[in-house]
C-alpha positions as CSV (number, residue, x, y, z in Angstrom):
1,X,-5.0,41.7,-37.6
2,X,-6.9,43.3,-34.7
3,X,-6.8,47.1,-34.5
4,X,-8.0,49.5,-31.8
5,X,-10.4,52.0,-33.3
6,X,-11.9,53.5,-30.2
7,X,-10.9,54.2,-26.6
8,X,-13.9,54.3,-24.2
9,X,-14.6,55.0,-20.5
10,X,-17.5,53.3,-18.7
11,X,-20.1,55.9,-17.5
12,X,-22.7,53.9,-15.5
13,X,-24.4,51.7,-18.1
14,X,-23.0,53.7,-21.0
15,X,-19.7,54.2,-22.6
16,X,-18.1,57.5,-23.9
17,X,-14.9,57.9,-25.8
18,X,-13.3,58.7,-29.1
19,X,-13.5,56.8,-32.4
20,X,-10.2,57.1,-34.2
21,X,-9.2,55.9,-37.7
22,X,-6.7,57.1,-40.3
23,X,-9.0,60.0,-41.2
24,X,-11.5,60.3,-38.4
25,X,-11.3,61.4,-34.8
26,X,-14.8,61.7,-33.4
27,X,-16.3,61.7,-29.8
28,X,-18.9,58.9,-29.5
29,X,-21.3,57.6,-26.9
30,X,-22.8,54.1,-26.6
31,X,-26.0,54.3,-24.7
32,X,-28.5,51.5,-23.7
33,X,-31.3,51.1,-26.2
34,X,-34.3,52.2,-24.1
35,X,-36.7,51.3,-27.0
36,X,-35.5,47.6,-27.3
37,X,-38.6,45.5,-27.8
38,X,-37.3,42.4,-29.4
39,X,-34.3,40.1,-28.8
40,X,-32.9,40.9,-32.2
41,X,-32.8,44.6,-31.6
42,X,-29.5,46.1,-30.4
43,X,-28.7,46.5,-26.7
44,X,-26.8,49.8,-27.4
45,X,-27.1,52.6,-29.9
46,X,-23.9,54.5,-30.9
47,X,-24.0,58.3,-31.5
48,X,-21.6,61.0,-32.4
49,X,-21.4,63.3,-29.3
50,X,-20.5,66.2,-31.7
51,X,-23.7,66.2,-33.8
52,X,-25.9,63.4,-32.6
53,X,-25.5,61.4,-35.8
54,X,-26.3,57.7,-35.1
55,X,-23.2,55.7,-36.1
56,X,-24.2,52.2,-35.2
57,X,-25.3,49.7,-32.6
58,X,-24.1,47.0,-30.2
59,X,-25.3,43.6,-29.0
60,X,-24.5,41.8,-25.8
61,X,-23.2,38.3,-26.6
62,X,-21.5,35.4,-24.8
63,X,-18.2,33.8,-25.8
64,X,-18.7,30.2,-26.9
65,X,-15.2,29.4,-25.6
66,X,-15.3,31.1,-22.2
67,X,-18.9,32.0,-21.6
68,X,-17.8,35.6,-20.8
69,X,-20.2,38.4,-21.9
70,X,-19.0,41.0,-24.4
71,X,-20.5,43.6,-26.7
72,X,-20.3,43.2,-30.5
73,X,-20.6,46.5,-32.4
74,X,-21.3,47.7,-35.9
75,X,-20.3,51.2,-36.8
76,X,-21.1,52.8,-40.2
77,X,-20.7,56.2,-41.8
78,X,-19.9,57.5,-45.3
79,X,-16.5,58.7,-44.1
80,X,-15.2,55.2,-43.1
81,X,-17.7,52.6,-44.4
82,X,-18.6,49.8,-42.0
83,X,-16.6,48.6,-39.0
84,X,-17.4,45.4,-37.2
85,X,-15.8,45.2,-33.8
86,X,-15.9,44.1,-30.2
87,X,-15.7,46.0,-26.9
88,X,-12.8,44.7,-24.9
89,X,-10.9,45.6,-21.8
90,X,-8.2,48.3,-22.4
91,X,-4.6,47.5,-21.6
92,X,-3.7,48.3,-18.0
93,X,-6.4,46.5,-16.2
94,X,-8.6,49.5,-15.3
95,X,-12.2,48.1,-15.5
96,X,-13.5,51.6,-16.4
97,X,-11.4,51.7,-19.5
98,X,-12.5,49.8,-22.7
99,X,-11.5,49.8,-26.4
100,X,-13.3,48.8,-29.6
101,X,-11.2,46.3,-31.5
102,X,-11.7,46.0,-35.2
103,X,-10.9,42.7,-36.8
104,X,-10.0,43.4,-40.4
105,X,-11.5,41.0,-42.9
106,X,-9.0,38.4,-44.0
């Protein structure tokens, strides 16, 4: 079951929005990793906009099925554990609006 855990707005080459779970509502930013030196390092770093706490990272990937580029993210904090997700277009078709979709383990 896929669940939306964040609503984001594209801000140039970054994203800003709110991470929302059953117990958390936190403003977040996904910013390009300016220090990326190796292919294995993340393309984005994810931070709390409230206190600067680093919550995770994101990697640009390509769909095997369609070839479309997407961003795979990992978020982790003591309050919610680890969330593996994907940045996708938000409903409504506005290219500046994105969501993070969490696919719960089966």
